[in-house]
N, C-alpha and C positions, 0 to 999 in steps of 0.2 A: 473667411476662407477665400474671399474674392481675390486677394493678392497672391494666393497660392493655388492656382487652378489644378496643378498636378496632385497636390495634397488633397484637394476637394474631391477629385475622382477616386483617390485611394480610400477616403472616408466613406464615400457613397458605396463603393464596392464592399467595404468591410461591413457596413450596416446591412446591406442586401444579403450578404452571406450569412450574417448572424441571425437573420430571420428564420433560417432553416437548419443550420448546423453550427457547432462550436467554432468560433473565430476569435482572433485576438488582434489588437492594433496597439503597437508601442510607438509613442511620440518621443523621439529622441532629439537631443540637442544640448548645446552649452547653456550654462546659467544665463537667464535673462532673454533667451532667444524667442520666447513666446509659447512654450510648451503648455503651460497651464491655460492660457487663453484659448488655444486650440482644443485642449482637453474639455474645457467648459462648453465650447461651441459644439463639439461632437455630442455631448450629452443633450444639449438642446435639440439637435437634429434627431437624436434617438427618441426623445420624448414626443416630438412631432410625428414620428413614424409608429407610435404605439408601443414603444418599449417601456417596461418598468425599469427604473434605474436605482441601483444601490451604489452609493459613492462613499469614498473615504479619502482623506488627505493626510498622508504620512508627514510626520514632523521630524525636524533635524535635532530637536532637543535631546540631550543625552539622558534625561530623566523621563523615560517613556515606560509606561506600564505595559506588561505583556498583553497581547491581544487588543491593543488600542485600535488598530486599523479594523480588525474584525468586528469589534464592538460598534464602530461607526457604520460598517456595512449592515450589521444586524438592525441598526436603528431604522432602516427603511423597510424592514420586513413586516408584513401584516400579521396580526395576531393569529389568523387562521392557519398560517404556515407552521405554527408551533403545535397545533392541536394534535396532529397525528404522529409527532416524533416519539420514538421509543423512549422509555424512561432513562436509560443511560445517556442518550443524546440530549434529552431535556435537562438533565442534571448538569451536563457539560456546558450547555448554553447558560444556565444560571451561574455557573462559575465564571464564565467569560464576562458576563454582564454584572458581576459582583453582587448578585442578589441571592446567592446560596447562603442559608443560615444554619445548616446542620453539620457543617464541617466535613461533608463527604468528599472523597478524593475522586477526581476524574483523571483522564490522561488525554494527550493531544490527539490520539487516534479517535476517541469519541467526539472530540471537538470537531475534527476534520470531517467525520462521518455526518455530524449534525449539519455542518455548513453545506455539504453535498446534498443532503436530504432536502434542505430548505431550497437550494437552487433547483433541484429537480421538481419540487412542488411548484415553484414559481414559473418554470419553463413549461409546465403542463398548461398554465393559464395563458401564456403568450410569451413573446420575445423578452429577454432580460439582458440588461447591460450592467456589468460589474465594473465600476470605474474607480481607479486608485491613482491619485496624483503623487508624484515623487516616489516611484517604486523603490528607488535606491535607499530610501530611509524607512521602509516598512519594517516594523518590529519583527524579529525572527520568528516569533510564535505565530503571528498572522501570516507571515510568508509561507511557513510550512503548510498551513491549512489551505491557503489559496493554491499553492503548488499541487497539493494532494488532489484537490477538486478539479483543477484545470486539466490534469492528465486523464480524468475519468468522465469528463463532461459528455453529454449527448443532448440533442435537441436545440432549440433556438436560443442561443446565448452568445454574447460577445464579452470579451474582457478588454477593457481600455486602460492603458497605463501611460503615464509620462515618466521619462527617465533621463537623468543627467548623463552626459557622456564625457565629463571632465575626468581627469585621472583620480581625483579624490573620491569618486562615487563608487569605486569597487566594481563588482560584477553587474550592477544595475539590474536589468530585467532578465539576465541570462537564465535565471532559475525558472522562468515561466515557460512551460512546455505544454502544448496542446496534444489531443489524441492524434492529430495529423501534423507532422512537422511543417507542412506548407500552410497551415492554418494561422501562423503567426506572421502578420504583416507589419511593416515598419515605415514610419515617416521620419526622415532625418531633416529637421528644420535647418534651412540655410539662411544666411543673412538677407535682410530685406534690401530691395533696390532703393535708391534715393526717393523715388516717387512714392513707393509704398511706405517707406519710413516716415516721410513727411505726413502722410495721411494718418499713420498711427500716432505720431507725436502730437499732431494738431488735435486729434480727437481726444486724447488723454488730457492735454493741458488747455483745450478749448481756445486756442488762438493759432493763427498761421505764423509761419516763419519765412523769411526771405530766402531766395534761392542760394545766395552766398552762405548764409548762416546754416542752411540745411546741408550744403556741401561740406562745410567744416564738421558739422555734427556727424554726418555719414562717414566722413574720413576717420574721425576719432573713434567712433563707436564700432566701425567695421560692419554696420548694418544690424547690430544687436539692439532690439527695441528697448529693453530696459535701460541699457547704458545710454541710448540716444535720448530717452525721456529725462534721465537724470542730467545729461548735458544741457538739454533744452530748458529744464527747470532752473539750472544754475544761470543760464543766460537771461531768463525771464526775471530772476530775482535780483540781478545786479542793478545798480543805479544807472540811469540813462547817461550815456556819454563816458562811462567809466569802463575801461578795459581791465578784466581780471583773467588770470590764467584758468584754463579749464582742466578738469581731472584727466590725467593721461591714461588711467587704467580703470577698469570696473571697480576694483577695490578702493581706489582713490575717490571714485564717484560716490560709493556707499559711505565712505568716511566723511566726505563733504556734506552729505545729506543729513547725517546725524550730528555733525559737529556744530558747536554753538548752541546746543540745546541747554536749557537750565539743568543743573545737577539733579534736582528733584525729579525732573522729567526723565532724565537718563536713568535714574535709579528705578523708576517705575517701569521703564522699558526693559531694563536689565532683568527685573523680576519676571516680566512677561516672556522674555527670551529664554529663561531657564525652565519654563513650564511648557509641556506639550500642548495643553489645552488651557490657556490662561483665561481667567475671569477677573472682573473688577474686584470681587471680594478677596480672591487669593492675592492679587497684586497689592491691595490695600493692607492686608494682614502682614505681608512680607516687607512693607515699607513704612508708611506713616499711620496706618490703622485708622484712616478717615476716608470712607468711600467717596463722599462728595468731593473732597479735595483731590483724591486720586483721579476722579473723572475729569476735573478741571485740568490737571496735569496732562492726562492722556489726550484730551481734546486739543491741547497745544500740538501734540505730535500728530494727531489726526488731521489738523488743518494743514500740516506740511506733507500730507500724503504718506506718512510712515506707517500708520496703522489705521484700522477701521474698528469702530466699536459697534457691535451688533447685539443689542440688549445688554446682557452682562458679559458677553464674550468679547475677547480682544483678538483680532486677526492682524498680523503684519501684512502690509500691502504686497510684500514679496519675501520669500525665505531669505534672500540675500541681505535684506535689511535686518531681520532677526539675527542672522549670523554676524552681521557687522556690529550690532549693538553688543553682542556677547563677547566677540573677540577684541573689540576696542576697550572693553572694561579691563582694568588691571586684574591680575590673577587673584590678589587678595580680596578685591571687591567681589569677584565671582564666588570665591569660597565663602565669604560672609553671607552672600545672598542664598547660596545653597544651604548653609547652616540655618538661616531663618526659615527657609521653606521646609526643612526637615522637621521643624517644630510645629508646622502648621498642617501638613498633609496627613490624612488618616491611613491610607493604604500602606501596609508594611513595605511593599516593593518600592514605592516612590520615596518613602522616608529613607530607606536604606541607600537608594541611589543618590539622593541629595547629600546624605551624610558622607558617602564615599567621595563625592565630588568636592565636598568641603574639607576633606582630610588630605594631609600630605603623608601620613602614616596611620596605621590602624590602631586606634584606641579600642578599649573593650566595648564601649557603647556602640561604636560603628561596626565592629566585627560581629557582635551579637545581633545587631539590626540586620546585617547582611545574611546571617544564618537564618534568622526568622523569615526574612523576605524570600530566601531561596526555598524554604519549606512551603511558604505560601504559594509561590509560583508552581512548585511541584503539585500541590493539592489542586491548583487550578488547571492542571494539565498543560503546563508551559515549561517543559524540561530545558529548552534552549535558554530561557530567561533564568531558570534556576542555576544552570551551569555558568552563565555569565556572572551572576551574583556571587557564586562560590569562587570563581576565578578573580573577581574584584577583591574579595576578602583575602585570598592567597597573595595577590599582588600588593596589598596594603600591609603585608607583614604577618598575616594570620595563616602562615603556611604550616598546617598540621596534616598528619596522615589521614585523620578523619575527614577533613575538608577535601583533600585530594581524592579520597575514595568517593565521596558524594559528588564531586565534580565529574569524575569519570562516569559514574552511574547516570548522571543527568545528561552528559554528552551522548552516552550510548542510547538512552531513551529518546533523545532528540534526533537520532539517526546518524550522528557523527562518530562512527565506529573507529575511525583512524585517530581522532583526538582522544577518545576514551582509551584506546590501546596505548598511546604515547604516555598519557598521564599515569596509567596503571604500571607500565613498565618502569617508569622513573620512580614511582612511589615504592614499588616492591623492593628495589635496591636499597631504600633508606629505612626499611622496617626491620625490626628484630623478629626472629622466629616466634611463631605463636599464632593465636586465633586471628589477630589483625592482619598478619601477612597471609594467612590461609584464606581469609576473605578476599584480599586483593588478588591472590592467585586464582581463586574461583571465578571472580568477575572477569579477569583476563581470559580465563578458559572459555567462558560463555561468549565473550567477544570473538575469540578465535573460532569457536564452534560455528558462529554465524558467518564469519568472513573467510576463514582459511581452512576449515574442515576439521577432521577428527584427530590427525596425528598430533599436532601441537596441543590441542585441547586436552587430550588424554594425558599427555605428559604433565601438563600444568595441574590437572586435577589430582593426579597421583602425588605430586609434590605437595599440593595443598592438604591432602589427606594426612600426609606424614607430619604436618605442622599444626593441624587443628587440635585444639584442646579436647581432651577426653570428656565425653559427656555433653559437649556443646551441640545445640541445634544445627550449627553450621556443618558439623561433621556428617549429620544425616543428609543435609542438602548435597554435600559433596558426593557422598556414596550413591545417592539417587542419580545424579548427573553423570557420574563415572560409569555406573551400570549401563546407562543408555549409550554412552560413547563406546564402551567396550563391545556392546551388542553389534553396533553398526561397523565396528572394526573387525567383525567376525571372530569375536572371542566370547561366545555365549556362556561357556562355563564360568569364566571369571565374572561376567556381568551378573549372573544369578547369585554368586557368592556375595557380591557387593550389595545387591538388593536384599539378600537375607540379613546381612549385617545392619543395613539401614533400618529394616523393620525392628530388629532386636533392640537397637539403640533408641528408635522412636517410641517404642512401647514404654520406655523409662521416662519419657518427657511428657509434660502436660501440654502438648500442642497437637490437637486433633487433626488439623489440616495437614501438618507435616507427616503424621502417621498415615493419613489417607494416601498421600503421595507415595510413601514407601510401600504400602500394601499394594497399591495399583501397579507400581513398577514390578513388584515381585510376582504378582499374578500374571502379568503380561509376559515377563521373561520366562517364567516356568512354562507357560503355554508354548512359547516359541521354542523351548528346549524339549518339548514333547511330554511334559508332565501333566497335560490336561488343563481343563478350564475350571478354575475354582470360583464358581459363581457366588458362593457365600462370602468369600473374602473380597471380591470386587464389589459386591453390594455394600459390604461394610465400609470399604474405601470411599464409595460414592456418598454414603451418609456422613462420613467425616469431612468430606471436601467442603471448603468454604468458597462459594462462587464469587465472593467479593474480593478475595485475595488474588492479585495479579499473578497468574501462573501460566506458562506456555501450555498449549493444548496437549502436546505430546506427553506431558507429565500429569495431566488431569485424569483422575479415575473415570469421570463421566465420559470422556472421549475414549479412553482405553476400553471401557465396557462396550461402546458402540463398535469398535474395531474387532473385539473378541467375538461379538455376536455375528459380525460379518464373516469372519474367518471360520466360524463353525457352521456356516450355511444358513443362519437365521437372518436372511437378507432383508426381509421386510421390517423386522424389528430394528435392525441396524440402521436402515435408511431413515426411519422415523426419528431415531435419536440423532443421526447426523444432520438432518434438516433442522432440528431444534437447536443444535450446537451452532450451526451455520447462522441461524437467525440472530443468536446472541453475538456472534462475531461481527456481523454486519452492524448491529445496533451499537456496538462498542468501537467500530472502525478498525477491527483487528485484521488488517489486510494480509499480513504475513501468515496468520493462522489459517486464512481461507485457502491458501496454496497448499498447506499441509493437509487440511481437511479434504480438499478437492481430489487428491490422489486416491483417497479411499472411497469417495463418492463415485469416481470414474470406475474404479475396480469393481465396486458393487453393482454399478449400472451395467457394466460389461457382463458380469456373471448373470444378472437378471435378464439380459437380452435387451436392455434399453440403450442401444447404441446412439440413439438421438440425443438423449440427455448426456451420455458420456462424451460425445463429440462437442456439444455446446459447452460443457464444463471445462473440457481440456482446452478449447479455444480461448475461453475466458482466463484460464490459469496462465497460459502463455503470455497473454496481455499483462496480467498482474505481475508475472515474474519479471518481465522487462521493466515495468514501472518500479518494482522494488529494488532491482539490481541484486548482485551477489550470486555466488555459485549455487547455493542450496535451492533457492526457488527455481532457478533455470534448470538445474538437474532434474527436479521433480517434474517440471513442465515438459522437458524433453522426453522423459520416461513415458509420460502419458501419450505424447505424440507418437512415439515409437510403437506402443502397444496398439493404438487405434489404427495406425497406418498398416500394421501387420494384418489386422482383421479385415481392413478395407482392401487388402491386396495391393497396396501401393509400395512395392518393394524398394524403389529408390528412396522414397521419402522415409521409410522405416529405417533403412540402413544409415542414411545421413543423420537423422535425429539420434539414432543409437550411438553412432560414433562420437557425436558431440557430447552426449551424456557420459559415455565411458571415459572420455578425455577429462571431464570434470571429476569423475570418481577417482581416476588415477592421481589427480592433483590434490584431492581433498581427503582421500582415504575412506570414501563411502562404499566399502566393499560389499556390504550386505545388500544394499539397494542396487548396486551394479549387477549383482547376480540375477536380479529380475530382468534387467535389460538383456543380459545374455540369454536368459530363458525365452524372452520374446523373440529373439533372433532365431533360436532353435525351433520355436513354433512356426516361424516364417518358412524355414527350410522344409519342415514337415508338410506345411500347407502347399508348398510348391512341388512336393514329391521328390525333393533332393535329400535323400536319406543319408548319404555319405556326408554331405555338408552338415546336416543336422547333428549327426553323431560327433563330428569334429567340433562343432560349435558348443555342444552341451557337455563335451568330455570333461572340462574343468569342474563342472557341477557334479557330474557322475563320480569323478575321482574323489571328491570331498565327501560323497554320500556313503555312510556306513549303514547297510541295511539293518544291522542289529541294534544300532543306537541312534541314528539320525532321525529326527522327527519327520513326519510326512504331513504336517498341517499346512493348510492354506495360509498365506499365498506362496510361501517359499517353495513348496513341493510341487507346484504346477508343472515344472519341467519333467517330472518323472514319467507321466503318461506319454509325452512326446519322445523322450529318450527311449522308452520301452518300444514304442511303435517303430521308431527308426531302426533300432537294433534288430527287431523281428523281421522287418522288411529286407534287411541286409543278410538274413540268415544267421544272425548272431543271437539266437534265442536263449542260449545258455547265459549270456551276459544280461539279458532282460529279466530272466527268472527272479533274481534276488530283489530287483526293484519292484516287481509285481507282488512278490511275497510280502515285502514290507508294507505296501499299500493295503493288501488284504488283511494282514495280521493287525496292523494298527487301526484299520477301519473297524474291525470287529471289537477290538479292545476299547476304543474310544467312542464307538457307535457314531462314526462320521459317515454320513451318506455319500459325500463326495469321494472319499477314499475307497469305499466299497464299490461305488459305481464305476470309477475309472479303473480300479483294480480288476473288477470282473470283465470290463471291456478289454483290457490288456491281456487278461488270461484267455479270453476268447480268441484274440489274435494269435496267441502262442499255440493254443490247441489247433487252430486252423492251419497254422504253419506246419504242425506235425501230422496233419491229415485227418484229424478227428473232428469232422464237421458237425456231428450231432452234439458232442460235448461243447464245441465252440458256440453253437447256436444257443445251447442251454445257458452257457455263461453270459452271452450277450443279453438273453432275456432276463437273467438275474440282475444284470446291470440296469436294464430298463426299469425294473421294479424299484431299485434304489433311486433312480432318477425321478420316480414318481413323488418322492418326498424331498426333492431338491429343486428349487426354482432356478435352474441354470439351463436354459433352453439350448444354448449352443452345444454344451457337453452332451445333452440328450440327443441332439441331432447327429453328432458324431457317432454315437452308439447305434442310432437307428440306421445310419448309413452302413455301418459294419454289419448289422443284423440283416439288412436287405441284401447286401453282397453275399452273405453266407446262405441265405434262403434261395437266392438265385442259383447259386452253385448246387444247392440241394434240389433244384427244379421246383421249388415252391413259389411259382411265379406270382400268384395272386398276393400272397403275404409279402413277398419281396417288393412288388410294385407299390403296395400300400405303405410299407415302411420307408422305401426310397422316396416316395412322393411326400410323405410327412417330413422327411429330412430336408428335401429340397424346399418345401414350403417355409420351414424354419430358416434355412440359410438365406433364402431370398428375402424373407421378412426382415431379417437382421442385416441385410446388405453385406453378406460375407461372400464375395464372388469366387474366390479360389475353391472353397468348399461347395458352393452351389454348382460350380462346373463339374466337380467330382460326382455329385449326386445326379446331375443332368446326364453325364456320360453313362452312368449305370441305368438311368431311366430309358435312355435311347435303346439300350440293349433289351429293355422290357417294353419297347414300343410306346413310350410316353414322351410327348413333345415338350420343348422348353416353354417357360412362362416369361412374360414381359415384366419389366420393372417400372416403377413409377418415375415421375418427372422430378419430384423434389427429394432431397436426401431426407433421412430420418430426422435429423436435427432441424432442418428447415420445416418439415411437416409439423413437428411439435410446436415450433414458434408460430407457424401459420394458423394452426388450430386455435391456439390461445388468443392470438391477436384478432382473429376473425370473430371470437366470442365477445369482443368489446373491451377486453382488458387493455390497460395502458402499458407502455413499455416497462415501466418499473414494476408493475404487477406481474407481467410475464417473466421478468428477470427474477423476481422473488420466487415464483413458482418453479422455475427451472434451474435455480442454483447458479445463476450467471449475472453479469452486470447489464445495465440498460444499454451500454454501448455495444455489447455483443448481440443483444436483441436487435438493435438498430441495423447492424451489419447484416444479420440474417434476413431481416425484412427487405433490405435493399436487393439482396440476391433473389429472394422470392418474387418480388415485384418484377425484376428483370426476366426471370424464367417464365413467369406467367403472363408477361406482357401487360401488366396492370400498373396503376399509379396511385391507388388510394386504398385505405382500409375498407371503404365501402365496397369497392370492386373485389377485394380479397374475401369479404364476407359472402358476396354473391357466388364467387367461384367455389369457396369451400362448401357452401350450401348445396351446390350442384353435385359435388364429388362425395 
């Protein structure tokens, strides 16, 4: 780097930054400009500075096995890093390294989670450098894993990559995104000066060149080191006194370098250029089947600086030389070589790729090999490779509906929803009515559900249902999915009917898991429609569920049971189940499922009064939603942000997040979840004492509510207490009466503590408004009794505040002060300022002064306590349901607020407090 001082400073800055936080450095430039040389030099510097280095060199060969680059990175991982991996991640690594023997299926999310776990383990021990040469050629499966990890990194780690910038290299390293956008640094290598070029050429060829010769070399090469070395080599090899023309382009220089070689040498080099990781044995088997003779031939090429032989491995001196050997061979020669290699390699994926490259059209052997290879790639958790293999088969003439459906599924699993949608839409038009087209419509509906929302998904599912064969398992799957879509499109009655039919049809099939899904959906929908909680059926559904079958959480009975327990007020049981489900999601790398799960963790945490955990999880979810992209994750994250901002009294933040969420709901048709955003805004208006605004906000929900038939279960009925309070405060108690009556009646019928508690609180307000303070106090005390069996401290504090106000009006000063003080204690402990102000105002009237609040927020306090106990960031993250990056961000704020710089200081501070 002495010839590039500016680049040297960039490298030093990158390594210094990577010792403390995630950083990336991309070395960019044209072919031959010296990217790999600098890439290797940076690794040497990193090793000198105490970094552990994991490295991989991507290959341009078209016959590349999925996860080739990742396997190279794993090669540098110590055995201790595998010891603590969860079983799904360990199984995924075995598939990547081709050492799985039981045929178990993994997916790319588990592979990505395993890589991230290994990286986090290694960064706990010290700074880590992940180095990948020629990022533009990294196989798609490895690229997905590295991209997934890069966005979630924390701690001392650097990612180093070299990237071509010529037009043929596509997006290069554009896919690499770090947690902070400014963490990606770039070095764009420029041509060398004549002085630096002379030094590079002389060092490589071990001889000096005259100034006029170097001037000519510099002029022709444009300062490109590889081109200049080839020109200098041509000059060195010509006879003394004989003038010969020099290559005018880099391509000509490569052609001249390999020209004149013996045909047997060229054949051996062609074999090596067709293989991503060539060995002497493979090249020998593909050519003359004589290892010793092959070594002789290759040594000829080695003596000319074309390749290097390292043990039994063969490395081209530069990728341009490998490409030159391949492209200079006649098309027929290349096809023959690929055919030979297909007969030699063991891996189904490599064999199929070689067969495809040997074919001009698809014969049965090649097409079957591609089908087998695609299935092998799917089992290994490489859907991008599986999709590519299916598309190869289609392109070679094997264009069938089945292959197109599999291609679409693989593209969807690989995260390419747009490509999956295009393939499915084209395929549907070519299919005859029946089960096959119904399957294509169902898959397109799922794609639409994730990307475009409920409107189009519902239409497609209804069409699929009309075409599915009677009695087929597909029909049950469609009914379950349609039931879910109809619920969220605010058609609960139709959703239950579909779930009922799904169960009836599933009972006739010998598929326990499918029956479990149908039962779980029916129990959930019946509950949401006010028919109660059928614990026997949900327990049966959980027993029938197969945890090894890939199924979205929203359809899993085990997840549905956790939500039903939460909605019926059994919050501790629910939280325990949710944490267990979360651990499984993390182990399998199911990032999108964590967003779905988190909304229920946050809701339960709010009800339990654990706003610290709720805030941490919501912060983490917003980060994950941005990483995942798409409307649904962002909508859920914005909903959580709205709710927490309301409780925290941040009106502007709450309204901004709510408007963004409601805009998404209008676009996608997520009406049911949008009602919860509206309910949060109504609660904000009540908290601010703006009762007219609250009634106006909640009016659409009140209008849809039929006291005689609409359920009053959590979480959908949360708005009723706020609507009733606002109406009573405006003197419209007659309109509040039916809402209160529904809560009381359903609470008694279902034995729901929440309904009876808030129903009694609202009844107390109504009685007080009518002037009957004794009856009002008695109703408030009944509400407190119900609160005693309900772990929802905020709701209890609201009732205590009302009871204290009533007792003050009754001149029961001592009781009033005690209840108001308890209400204030809860509001302050939960950091709910608008309601704390209300309680404080009432206490001032009772001659009780205000209390001070702490320095750290609740979420920061939780992180500080665990970090001070000696737990590592990843352990704190696991305990708090968040990512290590969220822990790191909170610790930074904690250190800043407390004026400290280390965990040791934090421990001392927390010990004092």
